[in-house]
Structure formats: C-alpha cells, structure tokens
C-alpha positions in Angstrom: 0.5 52.8 -33.8 -2.5 52.6 -36.3 -5.3 50.0 -36.1 -3.9 48.5 -39.5 -0.3 48.2 -38.3 -1.3 46.7 -35.0 -3.4 44.2 -37.0 -0.2 43.6 -39.2 2.2 43.2 -35.9 -0.4 40.4 -34.5 -0.7 38.7 -37.8 3.2 38.7 -38.1 3.6 37.5 -34.4 1.1 34.6 -34.9 2.5 33.5 -38.1 6.0 33.2 -36.2 4.7 31.6 -33.2 2.9 29.0 -35.3 6.4 28.3 -37.1 8.2 28.0 -33.9 10.1 31.2 -34.0 9.0 32.3 -30.5 11.8 34.6 -29.6 10.9 36.8 -32.6 7.3 36.7 -31.8 7.7 37.7 -28.3 10.0 40.7 -29.4 7.2 42.0 -31.9 4.4 41.5 -29.2 6.4 43.5 -26.6 7.3 46.2 -29.1 3.3 46.6 -30.1 2.6 46.6 -26.4 4.7 49.4 -25.8 2.5 51.4 -28.2 -0.9 50.1 -27.0 -0.4 48.5 -23.7 -4.2 47.9 -23.6 -4.5 45.9 -26.6 -6.4 42.8 -25.6 -5.5 41.0 -29.2 -1.5 41.6 -28.3 -1.8 40.5 -24.6 -3.6 37.4 -25.6 -1.0 36.7 -28.1 2.2 37.3 -25.9 0.4 35.3 -23.3 0.2 32.5 -25.7 4.0 32.8 -26.6 5.0 33.2 -23.1 3.1 30.0 -22.1 4.9 28.1 -24.9 8.3 29.4 -23.6 7.5 28.1 -20.1 6.7 31.6 -18.6 3.3 30.5 -17.1 3.2 33.2 -14.5 3.6 36.0 -16.8 1.5 34.3 -19.4 -1.5 34.3 -16.6 -0.9 38.1 -15.7 -1.2 39.1 -19.6 -4.2 36.8 -20.3 -5.8 37.9 -17.2 -5.6 41.4 -18.2 -6.8 40.6 -21.9 -10.0 39.0 -20.4 -10.8 42.0 -18.1 -10.5 44.4 -21.4 -12.6 41.9 -23.5 -14.7 39.7 -21.2 -17.0 38.6 -23.9 -13.9 37.1 -26.1 -14.3 33.4 -25.1 -10.9 32.6 -27.1 -8.9 34.8 -24.4 -10.8 32.8 -21.5 -10.0 29.7 -23.3 -6.3 30.3 -23.5 -6.3 31.6 -19.9 -7.8 27.9 -19.1 -4.9 26.3 -20.7 -2.3 27.9 -19.0 -4.2 27.5 -15.5 -4.2 23.7 -16.7 -0.4 23.9 -17.4 0.3 25.1 -13.9 -2.0 22.2 -12.6 -4.3 24.8 -11.2 -7.4 22.8 -12.2 -10.1 24.5 -10.4 -9.2 27.8 -12.0 -8.9 25.9 -15.3 -12.4 24.6 -15.0 -14.0 27.9 -13.9 -12.3 29.4 -17.4 -13.8 26.7 -19.5 -17.2 26.8 -17.9 -17.1 30.7 -18.7 -16.3 29.8 -22.2 -19.0 27.5 -22.5 -21.7 30.1 -21.3 -20.3 32.3 -24.3 -20.0 29.7 -26.9 -22.2 26.6 -25.9 -21.2 24.3 -28.8 -17.4 24.7 -28.8 -16.1 21.0 -28.7 -12.6 22.1 -27.5 -14.1 23.9 -24.4 -16.0 20.7 -23.6 -12.8 18.7 -24.2 -10.6 20.8 -21.9 -13.1 21.1 -19.3 -13.3 17.4 -19.4 -9.6 17.5 -18.7 -9.9 19.9 -15.9 -12.4 17.7 -14.2 -10.6 14.5 -14.6 -7.4 15.9 -13.2 -9.4 16.6 -10.1 -10.8 13.1 -9.9 -14.2 14.0 -10.8 -14.3 11.4 -13.6 -18.0 10.7 -14.4 -18.4 14.8 -15.0 -15.1 14.5 -17.2 -16.9 11.7 -19.0 -20.1 13.8 -19.8 -17.8 16.6 -21.3 -15.9 14.5 -23.5 -19.0 12.8 -24.8 -20.4 16.2 -25.6 -17.2 17.2 -27.4 -17.6 13.9 -29.3 -21.3 14.8 -30.1 -20.3 18.0 -31.8 -17.4 16.5 -33.6 -17.5 12.8 -33.8 -13.9 12.9 -35.4 -12.5 14.4 -32.3 -9.4 11.7 -31.7 -8.2 13.4 -28.6 -11.6 13.6 -27.0 -12.1 9.8 -27.7 -8.5 9.2 -26.3 -9.3 11.1 -23.1 -12.6 9.5 -22.9 -10.9 6.1 -22.8 -8.3 7.4 -20.1 -11.2 8.3 -17.8 -12.8 5.0 -18.4 -9.5 3.2 -17.5 -9.6 5.2 -14.1 -13.4 4.3 -13.8 -12.4 0.3 -14.1 -14.5 0.2 -17.3 -12.0 -1.7 -19.2 -14.4 -2.7 -22.2 -15.5 1.0 -22.8 -12.1 2.3 -22.4 -10.7 -0.1 -25.2 -13.6 0.9 -27.6 -12.9 4.5 -26.9 -9.2 4.0 -27.6 -9.5 1.8 -30.7 -12.0 4.6 -32.1 -9.2 7.3 -31.3 -6.5 5.2 -33.2 -8.6 4.7 -35.9 -9.1 8.4 -36.2 -5.4 9.2 -35.8 -3.4 6.2 -35.9 -0.3 8.1 -34.7 -2.0 9.6 -31.8 0.7 9.5 -29.0 -2.1 10.0 -26.4 -4.5 7.2 -27.6 -1.3 4.8 -28.3 -0.2 5.5 -24.8 -3.8 4.8 -23.3 -3.6 1.6 -25.3 -0.5 0.6 -23.6 -2.1 1.3 -20.0 -4.9 -1.0 -21.1 -2.6 -3.6 -22.1 -0.7 -3.2 -18.9 -3.7 -3.5 -16.8 -4.4 -6.7 -18.9 -1.2 -8.1 -17.8 0.2 -8.0 -21.3 3.5 -6.3 -21.0 4.7 -7.0 -24.5 1.7 -5.3 -26.1 2.0 -2.5 -23.6 5.7 -2.0 -24.5 5.0 -2.1 -28.1 2.1 0.6 -27.8 4.1 3.0 -25.6 7.2 2.7 -27.9 4.8 3.8 -30.8 3.4 6.6 -28.7 7.2 7.9 -28.3 8.0 7.3 -32.1 5.0 9.5 -33.1 6.1 12.1 -30.4 9.4 11.8 -28.9 8.2 14.8 -26.4 4.9 13.2 -25.2 5.4 13.4 -21.5 2.8 11.0 -20.3 4.4 8.0 -22.3 7.7 8.2 -20.5 5.8 7.5 -17.3 3.8 4.6 -18.8 7.1 3.3 -20.1 8.8 3.6 -16.7 6.0 1.6 -15.0 6.4 -1.4 -17.5 10.2 -1.3 -16.9 9.7 -1.4 -13.2 7.5 -4.3 -13.6 10.2 -5.8 -15.7 12.7 -5.3 -13.2 14.8 -3.0 -15.5 15.0 -0.3 -12.7 17.9 1.7 -14.2 16.0 2.3 -17.4 12.8 2.7 -15.6 14.2 5.6 -13.7 15.7 7.1 -16.7 12.3 7.2 -18.1 10.7 8.8 -15.4 13.4 11.5 -15.1 12.9 12.1 -18.9 9.3 12.7 -18.4 10.0 15.1 -15.3 12.5 16.9 -17.5 9.9 17.5 -20.2 7.2 18.4 -18.0 9.2 21.0 -16.1 7.9 22.2 -12.9 5.0 19.9 -12.3 3.8 18.2 -9.2 2.4 15.3 -10.9 5.5 14.5 -12.9 7.5 14.6 -9.5 4.9 12.2 -7.8 5.5 10.0 -10.4 9.2 10.1 -10.2 9.0 9.7 -6.2 6.9 6.5 -6.7 9.6 5.1 -8.9 12.3 5.8 -6.7 10.3 4.2 -3.8 9.8 1.1 -6.0 13.5 0.6 -6.5 14.4 1.4 -2.9 16.1 4.6 -3.6 14.7 6.6 -0.8 17.2 9.4 -0.8 15.7 10.0 -4.4 12.4 10.2 -2.8 13.4 12.7 -0.2 15.0 15.0 -2.9 12.1 14.7 -5.3 9.5 15.6 -2.6 11.7 18.7 -1.7 11.5 19.8 -5.2 8.1 19.4 -5.3 7.6 21.2 -2.0 9.6 24.2 -3.8 6.9 24.4 -6.2 4.1 24.3 -3.6 5.0 24.2 0.0 1.4 23.7 0.9 1.1 20.3 -0.7 -0.1 18.3 2.4 0.5 15.0 0.3 3.9 15.8 -0.5 4.6 16.4 3.4 2.9 12.9 4.0 5.3 11.1 1.5 8.2 13.0 2.9 7.4 12.0 6.5 6.8 8.2 5.7 9.9 8.0 3.8 12.1 10.1 6.5 10.7 7.6 9.2 11.7 4.5 7.0 15.3 5.9 6.8 15.6 6.5 10.3 15.3 10.3 10.5 12.7 10.4 13.1 12.6 14.3 13.9 12.1 15.2 10.3 9.4 12.6 9.8 7.5 13.9 12.9 7.8 17.5 11.5 6.6 16.5 8.0 3.5 14.3 9.3 2.5 17.4 11.6 2.8 19.9 8.7 0.9 17.6 6.5 -1.9 17.6 9.0 -1.8 21.3 9.7 -2.5 21.9 6.0 -5.1 19.2 5.3 -7.1 17.0 8.0 -6.9 14.1 5.9 -7.8 10.8 7.2 -4.9 9.0 5.2 -2.3 11.1 7.1 -4.1 10.5 10.6 -3.7 6.6 9.9 -0.1 6.9 8.6 0.8 9.2 11.6 -0.7 7.0 14.1 0.9 3.7 12.4 4.4 5.0 11.7 7.1 3.3 14.0 10.8 3.5 14.2 12.8 0.8 12.4 15.6 0.8 14.9 14.5 1.2 18.5 16.4 2.2 21.5 15.3 0.0 24.3 12.6 -2.6 25.4 11.0 0.4 27.2 10.7 2.4 23.8 8.9 -0.5 22.5 6.4 -0.4 25.0 5.9 3.3 24.6 5.5 2.8 20.8 2.8 0.3 21.1 0.8 2.1 23.9 0.9 5.1 21.8 -0.3 2.9 18.7 -3.0 1.3 20.6 -4.7 4.9 21.6 -4.3 6.2 18.5 -6.2 3.3 16.9 -8.9 3.5 19.2 -9.2 7.3 18.3 -9.1 6.6 14.6 -11.9 4.0 15.2 -14.0 7.1 16.6 -13.4 9.3 13.7 -15.0 9.5 10.2 -13.6 10.3 6.8 -13.1 8.6 3.2 -10.1 7.3 1.5 -11.0 6.7 -1.9 -7.7 5.2 -3.2 -6.1 3.7 -0.4 -2.9 2.8 -2.3 -2.5 6.1 -3.8 -3.1 7.6 -0.3 0.0 5.6 1.1 -1.5 3.3 3.5 1.1 0.9 4.1 2.4 -2.0 6.2 2.9 -2.5 9.7 6.2 -4.2 8.8 8.1 -3.4 12.0 5.6 -4.4 14.4 6.9 -8.0 13.9 10.3 -7.2 15.4 9.0 -5.9 18.7 8.8 -9.5 20.4 5.2 -9.0 21.3 2.1 -10.6 20.3 0.8 -8.5 17.6 -2.6 -10.2 17.0 -4.8 -7.4 18.8 -3.0 -4.4 17.3 -3.2 -6.2 13.7 -6.9 -6.7 14.1 -7.4 -2.8 15.1 -5.3 -1.5 12.2 -7.4 -3.8 9.7 -10.6 -2.5 11.4 -9.1 1.1 10.6 -8.3 0.5 7.2 -11.7 -1.0 6.4 -13.6 1.8 8.1 -11.9 4.5 6.1 -11.2 2.9 2.7 -14.4 1.0 1.8 -13.0 0.2 -1.8 -11.1 -2.4 -0.1 -14.1 -4.7 0.6 -14.3 -6.1 -2.8 -15.8 -9.4 -3.1 -15.5 -11.6 -6.1 -18.6 -12.9 -7.7 -17.8 -16.5 -7.5 -17.1 -16.2 -3.9 -20.9 -15.8 -3.1 -21.8 -18.7 -5.6 -21.6 -22.3 -5.4 -18.5 -23.7 -6.5 -18.2 -24.8 -10.1 -17.5 -28.4 -10.7 -14.0 -28.6 -12.2 -11.6 -31.3 -13.1 -8.8 -29.4 -11.0 -8.4 -27.0 -7.9 -7.5 -23.7 -8.9 -4.7 -22.4 -6.6 -3.1 -18.9 -6.7 0.1 -17.9 -5.1 0.3 -14.2 -4.8 3.5 -12.1 -4.3 5.5 -9.2 -5.4 8.8 -11.0 -5.1 9.0 -13.9 -7.7 12.4 -13.0 -8.7 15.6 -13.6 -7.0 14.2 -13.0 -3.3 14.2 -14.7 -0.3 10.4 -15.3 -0.7 11.3 -17.0 -3.9 14.0 -19.1 -2.2 11.5 -20.2 0.4 8.4 -21.0 -1.8 9.3 -21.5 -5.5 10.4 -25.3 -5.0 6.8 -25.9 -3.5 5.0 -24.1 -6.1 6.8 -25.9 -8.9 6.1 -29.1 -7.6 2.5 -28.3 -7.0 2.1 -27.2 -10.5 2.9 -30.8 -11.8 0.3 -32.4 -9.8 -2.7 -33.4 -11.8 -5.3 -32.4 -9.6 -4.4 -28.8 -9.6 -4.3 -25.5 -11.7 -1.6 -23.2 -10.4 -1.2 -19.6 -10.8 1.7 -17.5 -9.8 0.2 -13.9 -9.6 2.6 -10.9 -9.3 3.1 -7.0 -10.4 6.3 -8.4 -11.6 6.8 -9.4 -15.2 7.3 -13.0 -15.3 9.1 -12.5 -18.6 12.2 -11.3 -16.8 15.4 -13.2 -16.9 15.3 -13.3 -12.9 11.9 -14.9 -12.8 12.5 -17.4 -15.6 15.6 -18.8 -13.7 13.5 -18.8 -10.4 10.6 -20.6 -11.8 12.6 -22.9 -14.2 10.3 -26.0 -14.6 7.0 -24.4 -13.4 4.0 -25.9 -15.3 1.5 -23.4 -14.1 0.4 -20.2 -15.5 1.6 -16.6 -14.6 -0.7 -13.8 -14.4 0.7 -10.0 -14.3 -1.7 -7.8 -12.4 -1.4 -4.0 -12.6 -0.4 -1.6 -9.9 -4.1 -0.4 -9.4 -6.2 -2.1 -6.6 -9.5 -2.1 -8.6 -7.9 -3.5 -11.7 -6.0 -6.2 -9.7 -9.0 -7.3 -7.7 -11.0 -7.8 -11.0 -8.1 -9.5 -12.6 -7.8 -12.0 -9.8 -11.5 -12.3 -9.5 -11.6 -13.6 -13.0 -9.3 -16.4 -12.3 -12.1 -17.9 -10.0 -9.6 -19.3 -7.7 -10.6 -22.0 -5.1 -7.5 -21.1 -2.9 -5.5 -17.9 -2.8 -2.2 -17.9 -0.9 -0.5 -14.7 -0.3 3.4 -15.8 0.4 4.4 -12.6 2.3 1.5 -10.3 3.6 3.2 -7.3 5.6 6.1 -6.6 3.1 4.5 -4.9 -0.1 1.9 -2.3 0.5 0.0 -3.2 -2.6 -0.3 -6.6 -1.8 -1.2 -6.2 1.9 -4.3 -3.9 0.6 -5.4 -6.6 -1.9 -5.7 -9.1 1.1 -8.7 -7.1 2.2 -10.9 -8.2 -0.7 -12.3 -11.6 -1.0 -10.8 -12.9 -3.9 -11.1 -16.5 -3.3 -13.4 -18.7 -0.9 -10.3 -19.8 0.9 -7.5 -17.2 1.5 -4.3 -18.0 3.2 -1.1 -16.1 4.1 2.2 -18.2 4.2 5.3 -17.3 6.4 7.3 -14.8 3.9 6.6 -12.4 6.5 6.0 -14.5 9.6 3.4 -12.4 11.4 -0.4 -12.3 11.6 -2.3 -10.0 9.4 -5.3 -9.3 11.6 -7.4 -9.1 8.3 -10.6 -11.0 8.5 -10.6 -12.0 4.9 -7.5 -14.0 5.4 -8.6 -17.5 6.8 -5.5 -19.5 7.5 -2.0 -18.9 8.6 0.2 -21.7 7.0 3.0 -22.4 9.4 5.0 -25.3 10.4 4.6 -27.4 13.4 8.4 -27.6 14.2 8.5 -23.9 14.5 5.2 -23.1 16.3 5.1 -23.0 20.2 2.3 -25.0 21.9 0.3 -21.6 22.3 0.8 -20.5 18.7 -3.0 -20.4 17.9 -3.4 -17.5 20.2 -0.7 -15.5 18.0 -2.9 -15.3 14.9 -6.0 -13.8 13.8 -6.0 -16.3 11.3 -6.6 -20.1 11.7 -3.1 -21.6 12.4 -2.3 -24.5 10.1 0.7 -26.4 11.4 2.2 -28.2 8.5 3.8 -31.6 10.0 6.8 -32.1 7.6 8.9 -29.2 8.7 7.8 -27.0 5.6 11.3 -26.9 4.0 11.5 -27.1 0.4 14.5 -25.2 -0.2 16.5 -25.6 -3.5 20.2 -26.5 -2.5 22.5 -23.5 -3.1 25.2 -24.2 -5.7 28.8 -23.7 -3.9 31.5 -22.0 -5.7 34.7 -23.9 -6.2 36.9 -20.7 -5.6 37.4 -19.4 -2.0 38.2 -16.0 -0.4 40.2 -15.3 2.6 39.1 -13.2 5.7 41.4 -10.3 4.1 39.2 -10.3 1.0 36.2 -9.0 3.2 38.5 -6.8 5.3 38.0 -8.7 8.4 40.6 -9.5 11.1 42.9 -12.4 10.0 43.0 -13.9 13.6 40.5 -14.3 16.3 37.1 -15.7 16.5 34.4 -14.3 14.0 30.9 -14.5 15.3 29.1 -13.5 12.1 25.4 -12.1 12.3 24.4 -11.7 8.7 20.9 -10.2 9.2 19.1 -6.9 8.4 19.4 -4.5 11.2 15.8 -4.2 12.3 16.1 -7.7 13.4 18.6 -6.7 16.2 16.4 -6.2 19.2 17.9 -4.1 22.3 17.8 -7.5 24.1 20.2 -9.1 21.8 22.7 -6.3 22.5 23.5 -7.7 25.8 24.4 -11.3 24.4 26.8 -9.6 21.7 28.4 -7.9 24.6 28.7 -10.9 27.0 30.2 -13.0 24.0 32.9 -10.6 23.4 33.8 -10.2 27.2 33.8 -13.9 27.4 36.0 -14.2 24.4 38.8 -11.5 24.2 39.9 -12.5 20.7 36.5 -12.6 19.2 34.7 -10.2 16.8 31.1 -9.7 16.2 30.5 -8.9 12.5 27.2 -6.9 11.6 25.9 -5.9 8.2 25.2 -2.3 7.2 21.7 -1.7 5.7 22.3 -1.6 1.8 19.2 0.7 1.8 19.3 2.8 4.7 22.8 4.0 6.0 21.3 5.9 8.8 20.0 2.4 10.4 23.8 1.6 11.1 24.4 4.9 12.7 21.6 4.3 14.9 22.4 0.5 15.8 26.0 1.8 16.6 24.8 4.5 19.0 22.7 2.1 21.0 25.5 -0.3 21.3 27.7 2.5 22.6 25.3 2.8 25.3 24.6 -1.0 25.9 28.2 -2.5 25.6 31.3 -2.4 27.6 34.0 -0.1 26.0 36.3 -3.0 25.4 33.8 -5.3 23.8 32.2 -2.7 21.8 35.4 -2.0 19.9 35.2 -5.5 18.4 31.8 -5.0 16.9 32.4 -4.6 13.2 30.0 -3.4 10.7 30.9 -4.4 6.9 28.8 -3.5 3.7 25.8 -5.8 2.9 27.0 -8.7 0.5 24.8 -8.9 -2.4 26.8 -11.5 -4.5 25.4 -15.1 -3.6 28.7 -16.5 -3.9 30.4 -14.1 -1.8 27.9 -14.5 0.9 28.2 -18.3 1.2 32.0 -17.8 1.2 31.8 -15.3 4.3 29.3 -17.9 6.0 31.9 -20.4 5.7 34.8 -18.4 7.0 32.8 -17.5 10.2 33.5 -19.6 13.3 30.0 -19.1 14.5 26.5 -17.6 13.1 24.6 -15.6 15.7 20.9 -16.2 15.2 19.5 -13.0 16.7 16.5 -13.2 19.0 13.5 -12.5 18.9 13.2 -12.5 15.2 15.5 -14.9 13.9 17.1 -16.9 11.1 15.2 -17.4 7.7 16.2 -18.2 4.2 19.9 -17.4 5.2 19.7 -20.8 7.2 19.4 -22.5 3.6 22.7 -20.8 2.6 24.5 -21.3 6.3 23.6 -25.0 6.4 24.6 -25.5 2.8 28.4 -24.9 3.9 27.9 -26.5 7.2 28.3 -23.2 9.2 27.1 -23.7 13.0 24.1 -21.4 13.8 23.6 -20.7 17.3 20.1 -20.3 18.1 17.8 -19.4 21.2 14.0 -20.3 20.2 11.8 -17.2 21.1 8.1 -17.0 22.2 7.0 -16.7 18.6 7.4 -18.6 15.4 9.6 -15.8 14.1 12.2 -16.5 16.4 12.1 -20.3 16.3 13.1 -20.9 12.8 16.5 -21.8 13.7 14.9 -24.4 16.0 12.9 -25.7 13.2 16.1 -26.1 11.1 17.7 -28.1 13.7 14.8 -30.4 14.2 14.9 -31.2 10.6 18.8 -31.6 10.6 18.5 -33.6 13.8 21.5 -31.9 15.1 20.6 -29.8 18.4 24.3 -28.8 19.6 23.4 -25.2 18.9 20.2 -24.9 20.3 20.4 -22.8 23.6 17.8 -23.1 26.5 18.6 -19.4 27.6 20.4 -16.2 27.0 23.2 -17.4 29.3 23.3 -20.6 27.4 23.2 -19.1 24.2 26.4 -17.0 25.1 28.0 -20.0 26.3 27.4 -22.1 23.3 28.4 -19.4 21.0 32.1 -19.1 22.8 32.5 -22.7 23.1 31.8 -23.5 19.4 33.7 -20.7 18.2 36.9 -21.2 20.2 37.0 -24.9 20.2 38.2 -25.9 16.7 37.3 -29.5 17.3 33.7 -29.0 18.5 33.2 -26.7 15.5 34.5 -29.0 12.9 32.2 -31.9 14.7 28.9 -29.8 14.5 29.9 -28.8 11.0 30.3 -32.5 9.7 26.8 -33.4 11.3 25.2 -30.7 9.6 26.7 -31.5 6.1 25.8 -34.9 6.7 22.1 -34.3 7.2 21.5 -31.1 5.2 19.9 -33.2 2.6 16.7 -33.2 4.8 16.5 -29.4 4.2 16.9 -29.4 0.4 15.4 -32.8 -0.6 12.3 -32.7 1.5 9.5 -33.9 -1.1 6.9 -33.7 1.8 6.9 -30.2 1.9 4.6 -29.9 -1.2 2.8 -32.8 -0.1 1.8 -30.8 3.0 0.3 -28.2 1.0 -1.3 -30.6 -1.2 -3.2 -32.2 1.8 -4.1 -28.9 3.2 -5.6 -27.4 0.0 -7.7 -30.7 -0.3 -9.0 -30.3 3.0 -10.4 -26.8 2.6 -11.7 -27.5 -0.9 -13.7 -30.8 0.1 -16.1 -31.0 -2.8 -13.3 -30.8 -5.5 
C-alpha cells in the first residue's frame, strides 16, 4: 500500500470515526494495518476507535505500540493517557500527560487532562494548578473552568467553586459538566430544588452524561425517593461500564436504602474488575458482618489488610462485632478482644483524610451487650480523633464571647426526621419548643425536609429546617454558620455521618438525647439528656457526658390514631387458640439471657406461643436467633416460638399488639417507642428493669401511667407475671383498663418540652 493510499485510508477512517460510524472505521483501520502493521498513524487511529467502542485493553496495546514507534508524537501519548484515564489507571494517565507537556508545554488540553488525573488521585491542589494553566492558555476553556470548580468543591472552597462554575456556564450554557457541578454546589448549600433543576438541565443537555445520574441519585436519596434514586445510580453504572468509581457510588446508594444484598453484589462486581481493591474488600467485610455472615466478613477484612495496611481497615476490623451473639461468654470475649485491639491502635500511626469515605462507622451493637460501655466508647473516640484529625473542627463562634441575641439558637440534628422511631419520640417536643418566644429552633438533617413524610411528621413546626450535605467538611461549615448556642443530637450511634459530625465543636453546648440510649465517649458531647424515671441511682457512671435527668418523664409522644377496622389472629397467620406472648422487637435486642425466660414461659404455659419478628433487612439474623434458641430451649417449648415477617403498616402493627395477650419487653435493652403504640391499645407489657437506662424504659412508662402490675423484680418474677397475665383474662382486662384510663399521661405531657426549655436556659445563662 502506497503512502498516499495509507493517508487516504487514514483520512477516511477519521471521517467515519468522527461521524460515529465506528464499525466501518475499525474495518478500514484493520485492513490498512494488515498491509502496514507498523504504521503509528493507523495504530493510533485504531486505538481511538477501539477506546470509543469500549475495548480499552486493545486500545492500550495499540496506542502503546504507536508511542514506541513515534515517541515524539505528543498526540499519541495524549490519546494513550485518555485511555488510561478511562480505565481509571490515573497514575499511568498522569505520566502520559506529563510526557505530552514535556514535548508541547503550552497545550491547554494536556494541562486540563493532567489536572483530571491528579484530581482523581485526590491531589486537588496540584489539579487546581494545572486547570489554571489550561485557563491561562485558553481563557474560554469551559471544561477547565468547570473542573476547576469541581476541585474547589472538594477543597471546601464554595465561593471559588461557584465563581468558576458560573464562568463555565457563561462560556457554555449547556455544559453538562458545569450544570452538574452547579447542582452539587446547590446540594451542599441545602438547596435541593435548585440542585434538582440544574442536574436535570445537565441531563437534558446530554442524557449520556454519567456523573449527573450520580448527582441526581444523591438528591433523590435525600428526598427519600429511594426507588428512583437507585434507578438513577444504576443508569450511571450502565453508562460508565466496568468502572470501579461508578460501582462504589451504587454500593453507597444500596447501603443508604438498607439494600445490603445489593451492596455485596456490587462489591463482587467491582472485585471482578480489580481483585486487589482493598477498599472494596473492606466495604464487603463491613456489610457481610452487618448481615450476619461472619466468616465471609473476617475473610474480607483480612484480605483487605493483606493488600494494603490501611489504618481505616485496622480500625474497622477492630471495631466490628456480631449483631447476633451466641452467649454471654461470647459477649465477654468480643469486648475483651475489642479493648485489646483499641490499645494496639492507640500505639499505632496513620492518617485517614476522609473518615466518612473511609467507612468509619458507629458502634451500634455495643449497646446490646448489657454492659457499661463508657470506657470502651471513650477509647474508640480517642482512636477516631488520633487517625482522623479532620474530625476536630471548631466553629469560630465557639471560641468567641456569645453574641447578644433576643433568642437562644437551638439545633436538633438527626438523619431520621421522617416517619421513624426518633421522630415519634422527639418531634412533638421540638415543635413545642419552636413556638416559644425565647428560642430560635433549627431541625438539621441530611434528609430533605420537603418530602411528604417529613412534612407530616413536623406539621405545625414553627422553626427552620437546614438540609446539610453528606460531606463532613461542608456539613461542619454549614452548621457552624448557624452560630448555635445549643446543638442536640437526637440519636448518636445510629448513623455514621452524624456520629462523625459529633467530634466537631459546632456549638458551645452539645448534647445527645436518647434516640440511641448509650453514651458516646466523645469529649465534644457535653450532656446526655435522659429521664430521671428511667435512670438508676448510679446512672452518672454510665456516661462520658454529664447526665441530665429530666424530671417529668420526658415523654412527649403524639397519640397514635387507632383504626376502626379489626383483624383476627388468622389474618397474621397466628394460632387461633392459646396464649400469645408477642415480642415486637428488632432481633439484636434479644440478649441470650432472655432465651431462658422465653423457654420458662412456654414450659409453664403449655398452650402458649411466643411470637418474634424477622429482621426486615437481614434474613440471616432470624436464622442465627433460631439456631441459638435450638441450643438454649427445651424441644417442646422451642416448637412454640414463632417468627413472623416484620409489620411495616402502622395500623396492622397496632392491631397485632391489641390481639396479643402479653407483650414481652426483652431485657437488657427493652421497649422504646413501641410502648407508645402498645399503651395506646392498652396492651399489658411485662418488663424487668435492667442495670442501664436502655433496659428501664418499660419502668419509665409504668411510672408515668401509675400502673406497676407488669413490672417484675427478677427473671423468675418476670416469667410468673407474664404467664399469670396471659392466662387470666380477668387480670388481663383489669390491667388493660388501667392503662387505657391513664395513657393520656404519656401523650398529653406538656412538661416534656418544659423540661427541655428549663435545661437549655440553665446551660445558656447569659441569654
């Protein structure tokens, strides 16, 4: 083939490739290479076509040959770098673009792409430098302006980010990149309406723009539109193909909606792309342990550590514990091992730049061990602070004299401001405080307050809502800007993001309420707000925080509406005859000590059935509890322990409570907001007060009701009371009527918010 004909073939292939006819362009390139296999021009062209058709490995091989044959041809190196970037091999991409710039110093595209490779490695300041060089060489470079703004977003420089993005949009009003980045800025500002508008504009401009689907998904997650959020993430993954970053985004989305099997499947897909991805193994280990697959979890943790000695993996491996334990002895061993591992970690070194992205989580299951967690939680908090200094943020107003204002600024922070037990427990108190003239109240959440579920829960609320982003530095700055006098976390320990936020000093007075009733160990949480009726005499020794004992009982529950229609036992697939002992609790609350009480109840009442609820998130948990009961219960009794699906419908939940003869409050972590439903229908709840507040809420309810018939003094008394109430219809009805006569004390307790008001005034004395 002559030189002229080769050039003609090359020109024809380029034309076909530019017009989208990739198959014909590929055919021409391959035919030409049969005649001239060492033509760098044709190798380069076929590499471009192969990359565009998704055959990145072949593209790399072709372009590498082209660069060897023509090492001074910077365009071949440039194309090679773009393929490395497409394969997420950012270090190799960086090398290519640096070599391009060594040949052609003033090529703005090379600076731009080098900036991208650096940004994808987390080297943001270096990336900014090269974006700026690209802009200096071409001031109208809209993509460089957009990605400069994106780097500023990650550097928590919102003013610079917005200026760069507005410049990008001015240069190219339909730039999907710039519009998507504007959506991210709006999301970080808590303006989800503007964020949604901009991300939809990005997708209108380019329906194939991958990053916009992930931004859209995050907005929909915050808006509680889980179904469409997952659809958006899956669309992004489908467009991006075999991309580790895209799959990581999808896994995070599955975790956010509680679809843990989806997380595992996605991590396995990621590991098929890169079996040596240590972070994927970490994520897999965390999720498998949560699901109850312990052996698989331990294997994943160890594989991750074998690949990379990452302090985040060391910490998560040390902290991970089984949600469902076999015995009290196993609990002792878990805690002994945890304590030793924490001591080891405190003697080690390392840095975790982004603790949230690194999967530092909560210590949720410690609370179910029936032990004093104060010393362990303090050690865990010290470990987090040691390895993740970004947690130690201090809001400027916290180191200055308080500004004189007419009202005290109080923030209540929780992810769970929608229909959730935390909302049931606290929304009525928050709404009452928002109406007081001496308070300026803020509800702060990563959840979008415009969703219908939040509107329903906070109907009548007169304060402000603040939607914070799922980025620790942005959230820290957003809350700091409110200049709060008091910040009250409603449920520290249930959500990793809010737990990590609590390490910052965002208000001069920081408190935690009983949404998750355990101490935090965090020295920036000053007060634990509890109820005197639930706390034991030595309760102060259980907390790293200063214990606040509210005198009124603390209840401020809204009265649950009761349905006029009824159902029978058969509607719930329950036995139509015999005593029903219902334990409507999450399975992690069932301590091994409780198994013996269940067994003795059923041995004493040969007609009785104990009804437990399956975990709606983790099917394996039910298997583990059943296996434990098989070992701990007599065979005859074990056959009368029934498991039914979790009941999500509030009306059906109240109906099954009403159908039960006795509600069993498990020890040592007992009833919570379920009591608000049980006592609305007059259901007798047998309770045994435990050593810690989290096992004494049943007692607190009965003190408020003035009904002590169901409060046991020992395990034996608990069993006797349960069977007596369950098998004696007259006694059952007598207790039920007492509860119904007095339950207004739970729902109409105006003193609950007054207790909070008095406490806040005490800790902000100069208001």
